[in-house]
C-alpha positions as CSV (number, residue, x, y, z in Angstrom):
1,M,11.0,17.4,1.4
2,C,9.6,17.7,-2.1
3,G,10.3,16.0,-5.4
4,I,11.8,17.5,-8.6
5,V,12.0,15.8,-12.0
6,G,13.0,17.3,-15.3
7,Y,13.8,16.1,-18.9
8,I,15.3,17.5,-22.1
9,G,15.6,15.4,-25.2
10,K,13.4,14.2,-28.1
11,R,10.7,12.2,-26.3
12,D,7.3,13.4,-25.4
13,V,8.0,14.9,-22.0
14,A,4.7,14.9,-20.1
15,P,4.4,11.1,-19.6
16,L,8.1,10.9,-18.5
17,L,7.6,13.7,-15.9
18,L,4.3,12.3,-14.5
19,E,6.0,8.8,-14.2
20,G,8.9,10.5,-12.3
21,L,6.5,12.3,-10.0
22,Q,4.8,9.1,-9.2
23,R,8.1,7.6,-8.1
24,L,8.9,10.7,-6.0
25,E,5.5,11.1,-4.4
26,Y,6.8,9.7,-1.1
27,R,8.9,12.9,-0.8
28,G,5.9,15.2,-0.8
29,Y,2.3,14.8,-1.8
30,D,0.1,17.8,-1.0
31,S,0.2,19.3,-4.5
32,A,2.0,18.8,-7.8
33,G,2.7,20.6,-11.1
34,I,4.3,20.4,-14.5
35,V,5.6,22.9,-17.1
36,I,6.7,22.0,-20.6
37,T,7.9,23.5,-23.8
38,S,9.3,22.4,-27.2
39,R,12.6,23.5,-28.5
40,T,12.4,25.9,-31.4
41,A,14.8,27.2,-34.0
42,A,17.8,29.0,-32.6
43,G,17.0,32.4,-31.4
44,K,13.2,31.9,-31.4
45,P,11.4,31.9,-28.0
46,G,9.3,29.0,-26.9
47,T,6.0,28.9,-25.1
48,L,5.7,27.5,-21.5
49,K,2.6,25.4,-20.8
50,M,1.8,24.6,-17.2
51,V,-0.7,22.5,-15.2
52,K,-0.9,22.4,-11.4
53,A,-3.2,20.7,-8.9
54,K,-3.7,20.4,-5.2
55,G,-3.5,16.8,-3.9
56,R,-1.7,13.8,-5.2
57,V,0.0,13.2,-8.6
58,R,-3.1,11.4,-9.8
59,E,-5.1,14.7,-9.5
60,L,-2.4,16.4,-11.6
61,E,-2.5,13.7,-14.2
62,A,-6.3,14.0,-14.5
63,K,-5.9,17.7,-15.3
64,V,-3.2,17.4,-18.0
65,P,-4.8,17.8,-21.4
66,K,-4.5,15.0,-24.0
67,R,-2.7,17.5,-26.3
68,F,0.1,18.6,-24.1
69,A,3.1,18.0,-26.3
70,G,6.7,19.1,-25.6
71,T,10.2,17.7,-25.4
72,T,11.5,19.7,-22.4
73,G,9.9,20.1,-19.0
74,I,10.2,20.3,-15.2
75,A,7.8,19.0,-12.6
76,H,7.4,19.0,-8.9
77,T,5.5,17.2,-6.1
78,R,5.2,19.4,-2.9
79,W,5.3,19.1,0.8
80,A,4.1,22.4,2.1
81,T,6.5,24.7,4.1
82,H,5.4,28.2,3.0
83,G,1.7,28.4,2.2
84,A,-1.1,25.9,2.5
85,P,-1.6,23.2,-0.1
86,S,-3.4,24.8,-3.1
87,D,-3.2,25.1,-6.9
88,E,-1.7,28.5,-6.5
89,N,1.1,27.4,-4.1
90,A,1.9,24.3,-6.1
91,H,5.2,24.4,-8.1
92,P,6.3,25.2,-10.8
93,H,6.0,29.0,-10.4
94,L,6.1,31.4,-13.3
95,D,7.0,35.1,-13.6
96,A,4.5,37.7,-14.8
97,D,5.4,37.3,-18.4
98,N,5.2,33.5,-18.3
99,K,8.8,33.2,-19.5
100,V,10.6,31.8,-16.4
101,A,9.6,28.6,-14.6
102,V,11.1,27.3,-11.4
103,V,10.7,24.3,-9.2
104,H,12.4,24.4,-5.8
105,N,13.1,22.2,-2.8
106,G,14.3,23.9,0.4
107,I,13.6,27.1,2.2
108,I,14.6,30.7,1.3
109,D,15.3,32.2,4.7
110,N,15.1,35.8,3.6
111,A,12.0,35.4,1.4
112,S,9.9,37.9,3.4
113,E,12.5,40.6,3.0
114,L,12.9,39.9,-0.7
115,R,9.1,39.7,-1.2
116,A,8.7,43.1,0.4
117,K,11.3,44.7,-1.9
118,L,9.8,43.1,-5.0
119,T,6.3,44.2,-4.0
120,A,7.5,47.7,-3.5
121,D,8.8,47.6,-7.1
122,G,5.4,46.6,-8.4
123,I,5.7,42.8,-8.5
124,V,2.3,41.1,-7.9
125,F,2.7,37.7,-6.1
126,L,0.2,34.9,-6.9
127,S,1.3,32.5,-4.2
128,D,2.3,32.4,-0.6
129,T,5.5,30.5,-1.3
130,D,9.1,31.5,-0.8
131,T,9.9,30.0,-4.2
132,E,8.0,32.7,-6.2
133,V,10.5,35.2,-4.9
134,L,13.2,33.4,-6.8
135,V,11.2,33.3,-10.0
136,H,10.9,37.1,-10.1
137,L,14.6,37.6,-9.2
138,I,15.6,35.5,-12.2
139,A,13.1,37.2,-14.5
140,R,14.4,40.7,-13.5
141,A,18.1,39.8,-13.8
142,Q,19.8,41.8,-16.5
143,A,22.3,39.1,-17.5
144,D,22.4,37.9,-21.1
145,T,22.3,34.1,-20.4
146,L,20.0,31.9,-18.4
147,E,23.0,30.7,-16.4
148,E,24.0,34.3,-15.4
149,K,20.4,35.2,-14.6
150,V,20.1,32.3,-12.2
151,R,23.5,33.0,-10.7
152,E,22.6,36.7,-10.2
153,A,19.3,35.8,-8.5
154,L,21.0,33.3,-6.2
155,R,23.4,36.0,-4.9
156,H,20.3,37.6,-3.2
157,V,19.1,34.3,-1.7
158,E,19.8,33.0,1.8
159,G,18.8,29.5,2.7
160,T,18.6,26.1,1.1
161,Y,17.7,25.1,-2.4
162,G,17.6,22.5,-5.1
163,I,16.2,24.2,-8.2
164,A,15.5,23.6,-11.8
165,V,14.8,26.5,-14.1
166,M,13.4,26.9,-17.6
167,H,13.2,30.0,-19.7
168,A,11.1,30.5,-22.8
169,D,13.9,32.5,-24.4
170,F,16.5,29.8,-23.7
171,N,14.4,26.7,-24.5
172,D,17.3,24.5,-25.4
173,R,18.4,24.1,-21.8
174,I,17.5,23.5,-18.2
175,V,19.6,25.2,-15.5
176,V,19.8,23.6,-12.1
177,A,21.5,24.5,-8.8
178,R,22.1,23.0,-5.4
179,N,22.7,24.3,-1.9
180,G,21.6,22.0,0.9
181,S,18.9,20.1,-1.1
182,P,19.8,17.2,-3.4
183,V,20.0,17.5,-7.2
184,V,21.0,14.5,-9.3
185,L,21.6,14.6,-13.1
186,G,20.7,11.5,-15.2
187,I,22.9,10.9,-18.3
188,G,21.0,9.4,-21.2
189,E,21.6,8.8,-24.9
190,K,21.0,12.3,-26.4
191,E,18.7,13.1,-23.5
192,M,19.3,14.4,-20.0
193,F,17.3,14.1,-16.8
194,V,17.4,15.9,-13.5
195,A,15.7,14.8,-10.2
196,S,16.0,15.3,-6.5
197,D,16.2,11.5,-6.1
198,V,17.5,8.7,-8.2
199,A,14.2,7.0,-7.9
200,A,12.9,9.2,-10.7
201,L,15.8,8.3,-12.9
202,V,16.5,4.6,-12.7
203,A,13.8,3.5,-15.2
204,H,15.7,5.5,-17.9
205,T,19.4,5.6,-16.9
206,R,21.7,4.4,-14.1
207,Q,24.5,6.9,-15.0
208,V,24.2,9.8,-12.6
209,V,26.0,12.9,-11.4
210,T,25.2,14.3,-8.0
211,L,25.8,18.0,-7.5
212,D,27.6,19.4,-4.5
213,D,26.5,22.4,-2.5
214,G,27.3,25.6,-4.4
215,E,27.3,23.8,-7.7
216,M,25.2,24.4,-10.8
217,A,24.6,22.6,-14.1
218,T,23.3,23.3,-17.6
219,L,21.5,20.4,-19.2
220,K,21.0,20.2,-23.0
221,A,19.7,17.2,-24.9
222,D,23.1,16.0,-25.9
223,D,25.4,17.6,-23.3
224,F,25.8,18.9,-19.8
225,R,28.3,20.9,-17.9
226,T,28.8,21.7,-14.2
227,Y,30.2,24.8,-12.6
228,T,30.1,26.7,-9.3
229,T,27.7,29.5,-8.4
230,E,30.7,31.7,-8.8
231,G,31.2,30.5,-12.4
232,S,34.2,28.2,-12.1
233,T,34.1,25.0,-14.1
234,T,33.9,21.8,-12.1
235,T,34.6,18.2,-13.0
236,A,31.7,15.8,-13.0
237,T,32.3,12.1,-13.3
238,P,29.1,10.0,-13.7
239,T,28.7,7.0,-11.4
240,T,26.5,4.0,-11.8
241,V,23.4,3.6,-9.5
242,E,23.4,0.1,-7.9
243,W,19.5,0.0,-7.6
244,E,17.3,-0.9,-10.6
245,A,13.8,0.3,-11.4
246,E,12.3,-3.0,-10.2
247,S,13.6,-2.1,-6.7
248,Y,10.9,0.6,-6.5
249,D,8.0,-1.7,-7.4
250,M,5.7,-3.1,-4.8
251,G,6.5,-6.7,-5.8
252,G,3.0,-8.1,-5.1
253,H,2.5,-6.3,-1.8
254,D,-0.4,-4.0,-1.1
255,T,1.9,-1.3,0.3
256,Y,5.6,-0.4,0.3
257,M,5.6,-0.5,4.0
258,H,4.5,-4.2,4.0
259,K,7.0,-5.0,1.2
260,E,9.9,-3.3,3.0
261,I,9.1,-5.0,6.4
262,F,9.2,-8.4,4.6
263,E,12.5,-7.5,2.8
264,Q,14.4,-7.3,6.0
265,A,15.8,-10.8,6.1
266,D,17.4,-10.3,2.7
267,A,18.5,-6.8,3.6
268,V,20.3,-7.9,6.7
269,D,22.0,-10.7,4.8
270,R,23.1,-8.0,2.3
271,V,24.7,-5.7,4.9
272,L,26.6,-8.7,6.4
273,R,27.7,-10.1,3.0
274,G,31.5,-9.9,2.4
275,R,32.2,-8.1,5.7
276,I,32.7,-11.0,8.2
277,D,36.3,-12.1,8.9
278,D,36.1,-15.5,10.6
279,R,39.8,-15.9,10.9
280,F,40.1,-13.0,13.4
281,S,36.5,-13.0,14.6
282,T,36.0,-9.5,13.4
283,V,34.6,-7.6,10.3
284,H,36.0,-5.6,7.4
285,L,34.7,-2.1,7.1
286,G,37.1,-0.7,4.5
287,G,35.2,2.6,4.0
288,L,35.8,3.8,7.6
289,N,39.2,5.3,6.6
290,L,40.2,4.7,10.3
291,D,43.2,2.6,10.9
292,A,43.8,0.5,14.1
293,R,46.1,3.1,15.7
294,E,43.5,5.9,15.1
295,A,40.7,3.7,16.4
296,R,42.5,3.0,19.6
297,G,42.9,6.7,20.1
298,V,39.2,7.4,20.1
299,R,38.1,8.3,23.6
300,R,34.4,8.9,23.0
301,I,31.8,8.4,20.2
302,K,28.9,10.8,19.5
303,I,26.1,9.6,17.2
304,L,23.9,12.2,15.5
305,G,20.6,11.5,13.7
306,C,17.0,12.5,13.5
307,G,13.8,10.5,14.1
308,T,14.3,6.8,13.3
309,S,18.0,7.3,12.6
310,Y,18.4,8.8,16.1
311,H,16.8,5.8,17.7
312,A,19.1,3.5,15.6
313,G,21.9,5.6,16.9
314,Q,20.8,5.0,20.5
315,I,21.0,1.3,20.0
316,G,24.3,1.8,18.2
317,A,25.7,3.7,21.2
318,Q,24.8,0.9,23.5
319,L,26.4,-1.7,21.2
320,I,29.6,0.4,21.0
321,E,29.8,0.7,24.8
322,E,29.1,-2.9,25.4
323,L,31.4,-4.4,22.8
324,A,34.1,-1.8,22.4
325,R,34.0,-0.3,25.9
326,I,34.1,3.3,24.4
327,P,31.8,5.8,26.0
328,A,29.1,6.6,23.4
329,D,25.8,8.4,23.2
330,A,23.3,9.5,20.6
331,E,21.8,13.0,20.2
332,P,19.3,14.5,17.8
333,A,21.4,16.3,15.2
334,S,19.0,19.3,15.2
335,E,19.7,19.9,18.9
336,F,23.4,19.3,18.6
337,R,24.0,21.9,16.0
338,Y,22.2,24.6,17.9
339,R,23.7,24.2,21.4
340,N,27.2,25.3,20.5
341,P,28.7,21.9,21.5
342,V,32.2,21.3,22.6
343,V,34.0,19.5,19.8
344,D,36.6,17.2,21.3
345,P,39.5,16.1,19.0
346,D,39.5,12.6,20.7
347,T,35.7,12.2,19.9
348,L,34.6,10.3,16.8
349,Y,31.4,11.6,15.4
350,V,29.0,9.4,13.5
351,A,26.2,10.9,11.3
352,V,23.2,8.7,10.6
353,S,20.7,9.3,7.7
354,Q,18.7,6.9,5.5
355,S,18.8,9.3,2.6
356,G,22.2,10.8,3.3
357,E,20.6,14.2,2.7
358,T,18.8,14.9,6.0
359,Y,19.4,18.6,6.4
360,D,19.9,18.8,10.1
361,V,22.3,15.9,10.0
362,L,24.2,17.4,7.0
363,A,24.4,20.8,8.7
364,A,25.8,19.2,11.8
365,V,28.4,17.3,9.7
366,Q,29.5,20.5,8.0
367,E,29.8,22.3,11.4
368,L,31.9,19.5,12.8
369,K,34.1,19.4,9.8
370,R,34.6,23.2,10.1
371,K,35.8,22.6,13.7
372,G,38.2,19.9,12.7
373,A,36.3,16.9,13.9
374,R,36.5,13.4,12.4
375,V,33.1,12.3,11.1
376,L,31.9,9.0,9.9
377,G,28.7,8.5,7.9
378,V,26.2,5.6,8.3
379,V,23.9,6.1,5.3
380,N,21.9,4.1,2.8
381,V,22.3,6.1,-0.4
382,V,25.6,5.8,-2.1
383,G,27.1,9.2,-3.2
384,S,24.7,11.2,-1.0
385,A,25.8,14.5,0.5
386,I,26.6,13.1,4.0
387,A,28.6,10.2,2.4
388,R,30.6,12.7,0.4
389,E,31.1,15.2,3.3
390,A,32.2,12.6,5.9
391,D,35.8,11.4,6.3
392,G,34.6,7.8,5.9
393,G,31.8,5.5,6.9
394,T,29.7,2.6,6.0
395,Y,26.7,2.0,3.8
396,V,23.8,0.0,5.2
397,H,22.7,-1.6,1.9
398,A,19.0,-1.7,2.8
399,G,18.0,-1.0,-0.8
400,P,15.5,1.7,-1.8
401,E,13.0,2.5,0.9
402,V,9.9,4.2,-0.5
403,C,7.4,4.2,2.4
404,V,7.7,7.4,4.4
405,V,8.1,5.4,7.6
406,S,11.4,3.6,7.8
407,T,11.5,-0.1,8.6
408,K,14.2,-2.1,6.8
409,C,16.6,0.9,6.8
410,F,16.3,1.1,10.6
411,T,17.1,-2.5,11.0
412,N,20.0,-2.5,8.7
413,T,21.4,0.7,10.3
414,V,21.4,-1.1,13.7
415,V,23.1,-4.1,12.2
416,A,25.7,-1.7,10.6
417,F,26.3,-0.3,14.1
418,A,26.7,-3.8,15.4
419,L,29.4,-4.3,12.8
420,L,31.1,-1.1,13.7
421,A,31.0,-2.0,17.5
422,L,32.5,-5.4,16.7
423,H,35.2,-3.9,14.6
424,L,36.2,-1.4,17.3
425,G,35.9,-4.0,20.0
426,R,38.2,-6.4,18.4
427,I,40.8,-3.6,17.8
428,R,40.6,-2.9,21.6
429,D,39.7,-5.5,24.2
430,L,36.9,-7.7,22.9
431,S,38.0,-11.3,23.1
432,V,38.1,-13.7,20.1
433,A,35.4,-15.8,21.8
434,D,33.1,-12.8,22.2
435,G,33.8,-11.8,18.6
436,K,32.8,-15.2,17.4
437,R,29.7,-15.2,19.6
438,I,28.6,-11.9,18.1
439,I,29.3,-13.0,14.5
440,D,27.3,-16.2,15.1
441,G,24.5,-14.1,16.4
442,L,24.6,-11.8,13.4
443,R,24.5,-14.7,11.0
444,R,21.3,-16.0,12.8
445,L,19.5,-12.7,12.3
446,P,18.0,-13.3,8.7
447,E,16.5,-16.6,9.6
448,Q,15.1,-15.3,12.9
449,I,13.6,-12.3,11.1
450,S,11.9,-14.6,8.8
451,E,10.6,-16.6,11.8
452,I,9.1,-13.4,13.3
453,L,7.4,-12.4,10.0
454,A,5.9,-15.8,9.7
455,G,3.8,-14.9,12.7
456,E,2.1,-12.0,10.9
457,D,-1.4,-13.4,11.3
458,E,-1.2,-13.4,15.1
459,I,0.2,-9.8,15.1
460,K,-2.5,-8.7,12.8
461,R,-5.1,-10.1,15.2
462,L,-3.5,-8.3,18.2
463,A,-3.4,-5.1,16.2
464,A,-7.1,-5.2,15.6
465,E,-7.7,-5.7,19.3
466,Y,-5.6,-2.6,20.3
467,A,-6.6,-0.4,17.3
468,E,-9.4,1.2,19.4
469,A,-6.9,2.7,21.9
470,K,-6.7,6.5,21.8
471,S,-3.2,6.4,23.4
472,M,-0.6,3.9,24.1
473,M,2.6,3.7,26.3
474,F,5.8,1.9,25.3
475,I,8.3,0.9,28.0
476,G,11.7,-0.8,28.1
477,R,14.9,-0.8,30.1
478,V,18.4,-0.1,28.8
479,R,18.5,-2.2,25.6
480,G,14.8,-2.2,25.4
481,Y,14.2,1.6,25.7
482,P,15.4,2.6,22.2
483,V,13.2,-0.2,20.9
484,A,10.2,1.3,22.8
485,R,11.0,4.7,21.4
486,E,11.2,3.5,17.8
487,A,8.0,1.4,18.2
488,S,6.2,4.3,19.7
489,L,7.3,6.5,16.7
490,K,6.2,3.9,14.2
491,L,2.7,3.6,15.7
492,K,2.1,7.4,15.9
493,E,3.5,8.0,12.4
494,V,1.4,5.5,10.5
495,S,-1.8,5.1,12.7
496,Y,-2.0,8.6,14.3
497,I,-2.6,7.0,17.7
498,H,-0.9,9.1,20.4
499,A,2.0,7.1,21.8
500,E,4.8,7.8,24.3
501,A,7.8,5.8,25.3
502,Y,9.5,5.8,28.7
503,P,12.2,3.9,30.4
504,A,10.5,1.3,32.5
505,S,12.3,2.5,35.5
506,E,10.7,5.9,35.1
507,L,7.1,4.7,35.5
508,K,6.8,5.4,39.2
509,H,8.3,8.9,38.7
510,G,5.2,10.2,36.9
511,P,3.9,8.2,33.9
512,L,2.2,5.7,36.2
513,A,-0.5,8.4,36.7
514,L,-1.6,7.7,33.1
515,I,-2.3,4.0,33.6
516,E,-5.9,2.9,33.3
517,P,-7.7,0.1,31.3
518,A,-8.1,2.4,28.3
519,M,-4.3,3.1,28.1
520,P,-2.5,-0.1,26.9
521,T,1.2,-0.5,27.5
522,V,3.6,-2.3,25.2
523,A,6.5,-3.7,27.3
524,I,9.8,-4.7,25.8
525,V,10.9,-7.6,27.9
526,P,14.2,-9.3,26.7
527,D,15.4,-12.4,28.6
528,D,18.5,-10.8,30.0
529,D,19.8,-9.7,33.4
530,L,17.0,-7.1,33.7
531,L,14.2,-9.6,33.2
532,E,13.0,-9.4,36.8
533,K,13.1,-5.6,36.8
534,N,10.9,-5.5,33.7
535,R,8.5,-8.0,35.3
536,A,8.3,-5.7,38.3
537,A,7.3,-2.8,36.0
538,M,4.5,-4.9,34.6
539,E,3.3,-5.7,38.1
540,E,3.0,-2.0,38.7
541,I,0.9,-1.6,35.6
542,K,-1.4,-4.6,36.4
543,A,-1.9,-3.4,39.9
544,R,-3.5,-0.3,38.3
545,S,-5.7,-2.3,35.9
546,G,-3.6,-1.5,32.9
547,R,-3.5,-3.8,29.8
548,I,-0.1,-5.0,28.6
549,L,1.2,-6.3,25.3
550,A,4.6,-7.8,25.9
551,V,7.3,-8.4,23.3
552,A,9.5,-11.0,25.0
553,H,11.5,-14.2,24.5
554,Q,8.9,-16.2,26.5
555,V,5.3,-15.8,27.5
556,Q,4.9,-13.2,30.3
557,E,2.3,-14.2,32.9
558,K,1.6,-10.6,33.8
559,A,0.9,-9.5,30.2
560,D,-2.5,-9.8,28.6
561,H,-0.8,-10.8,25.4
562,T,2.8,-11.7,24.5
563,I,4.5,-11.6,21.1
564,V,7.3,-14.2,21.5
565,V,10.5,-13.5,19.5
566,P,13.5,-15.8,19.0
567,K,16.4,-15.3,21.3
568,N,19.8,-14.1,20.0
569,E,22.8,-12.7,21.9
570,N,21.8,-10.1,24.5
571,E,23.5,-7.3,22.6
572,L,21.7,-8.1,19.4
573,D,18.2,-8.8,20.8
574,P,17.0,-5.2,20.2
575,I,17.3,-5.8,16.4
576,L,14.7,-8.5,16.5
577,M,12.4,-7.1,19.2
578,G,11.5,-4.1,17.0
579,I,10.4,-6.1,14.0
580,P,7.1,-7.4,15.3
581,L,6.2,-3.9,16.4
582,Q,6.7,-2.6,12.9
583,L,4.1,-5.2,11.8
584,F,1.9,-4.2,14.8
585,A,2.0,-0.5,13.7
586,Y,1.3,-1.5,10.1
587,H,-1.8,-3.7,10.9
588,T,-3.1,-1.1,13.4
589,A,-3.0,1.5,10.7
590,L,-4.5,-0.9,8.2
591,A,-7.4,-1.6,10.6
592,M,-8.0,2.1,10.9
593,G,-8.0,2.7,7.2
594,R,-4.9,5.0,7.2
595,D,-2.9,5.9,4.1
596,I,0.1,3.8,5.2
597,D,2.8,4.7,2.7
598,K,2.0,8.4,2.8
599,P,1.0,9.4,6.4
600,R,-0.4,12.9,6.8
601,N,1.9,15.8,7.3
602,L,5.1,13.7,6.7
603,A,7.5,13.2,3.9
604,K,10.4,10.8,3.5
605,S,13.5,12.9,3.1
606,V,13.6,15.9,5.5
607,T,15.8,18.3,3.5
608,V,14.5,21.4,5.3
609,E,14.8,22.5,8.9
C-alpha cells in the first residue's frame, strides 16, 4: 500500500522521481523519501544522498536541496504499517555505513525475530519499520555481487515484499525483487525505470515488464535481466501499457473522484464495446477460457473480493443467479482464505480486484489454484498478478482510477458481471428474448448514467442538508442491499461520517432502535416486485420520526427527499442506483472540507494483509 519509483540512466534523477511519487501518492501518503547517486568510473564507490519527510510528497519536494544531482535513484511514498508516520520511519532506509539503500512495499512477518538477532549482534536501528531489518541483512551479506547480497538477505525473510535496492559499491545498477507486492520495470531508450504501478512510468515509457512472485531483476541504464530468487534466468517479454499519461490527469476537475464519477458513461461504453453478439443475443468474453461444455458443468459460483470489489461481487452473484440460474454468492477474500474452505471441483471461483494486486484476493487465488480449483479474474489492470494467476477472466476496462475510493471501477465491474451472467445464461436456459432484453438494457446504461450526472446540482444541495449528520443508515432489499452497502462504504470512506447498511427486512430485528430525527436513512427503492415491501420499511422509519432520503424510480411520498433515477431492466437497476450516491458522498465530503482523493488512514492498492 505504498509507492516505489526508481530510475537509472543519464537524466537528472531527482525531478523524475518526485514526479513519479506525485503520480503514486494515492498508494500511500503519510511520508516520502528519495535517495540518489551518480555512476562513477568502474570499481569506484559512489555516494548515496538521501532526503526524507513526514507528510505528503510536497513536503519532501520542499526539503530537496537545489543542488541534488544524480543519475540513479529510488524513492518511496509510504502508508504506515510498522511505525508511526515520521521522518525516521520514512523510506528509503540506509545501513550504518550509508552504503545500502532500500525501499520496500509489503510486510516482513518475522521482522521482530530478525531485529532481535541483529540487535544482539550490535546493530543499532534508527526506525520502527520492518524494512530496516532487510537493509542490515543486505549490508551484512558476505556475497560478492549486489544480486547475491539481496538474494542471501531474502532467504531470511518471511512475508511479502516489493523492493528496490541501491548500493554505493555497485552504483551502475538497481536490484529489485517481488513476492506478493507489485514491481513493474519500464523499458526506455538507454534508461530504465522501476515502479510499483505503471502510473509512475507512462509519462516516460509504455513498454513494461511485470515481475512474478519469486522473481528478481537487475536494472542498468542500457540493459536489464530477470531471474528467480534461486538464481535461474527467466524470460521477460515487454508488453505495451494501454493507458497514456493523460489518463492520469484531472482533466479540468477539482478532484480525481469527481473526474472518475463523470467518466462512468464512457467507461461503461468501453466495457461493452466489441463484446455484444446481437445475432445470438449474447456476449463474447474470449478471455474466460471456459467453453460451453465446461460452463454447463459449473454447479456453483463463488465470488471473492474485498471492500468495493466485494460489494460488486454481491451484485454479480445476484445477476448470475437471476440470469444463469446458477447458485452464486460473494464472500470477503480475507475471510475465505482463513476459514479452511471446502473447495468443490464443480464450483467456479471468481476473484475481483481493481488493481489485480489486492493481497488477500491474490492469496486466495493462489490457495485455490493449489487445491485444483478453476479461477477466473475480474480485474482492471492488464497483466496484474491476479490476471496472470487466474485460469481466465475478463478486464473491466475502466481506465486508471487514481482516487483512493473506487467509483468508475465499481460500476464497470458490475457491468462486467452482467456480461458474464448473460454469457452463462445464454449457454444454459436464458431465452433469446431475455438475452435481447438485457442487451438493450446494457446499451441504455451510458445515456442513463449521463442523465443521472446531469442532476449533480440537486444532489449537491441534498448533500449539504445531510452533511451535519453524525451517523447515517442505508437500507435496501435483495438487489438494493449491495447498493446500500457500497453507498454506506463510500460515505464513511470519504466524509468520515459513521454509516451502516442493513437489509430493509432486518430493521425491525434490531436496527430500528437507532432511528431518531438525528439519524437519517438512505433507502434504495427500485420499482420492482419489492416496491411495496420497501415502502413498508419507510413507513416504519417515519413512524419513529426518522428522516429519509430515497433513491428511487419515482418520488416516494414517505421520503423527505427523493433522488429519482431512470428505470432500466430490474436486473440492471443496481448499476444506476449507486451512481447518485457516489455524488452524494462526494458532495457531503466537499461540504465538510475533507481531503477527498486521499482520505485519512486509507490507500488505494491494499497489497498487505
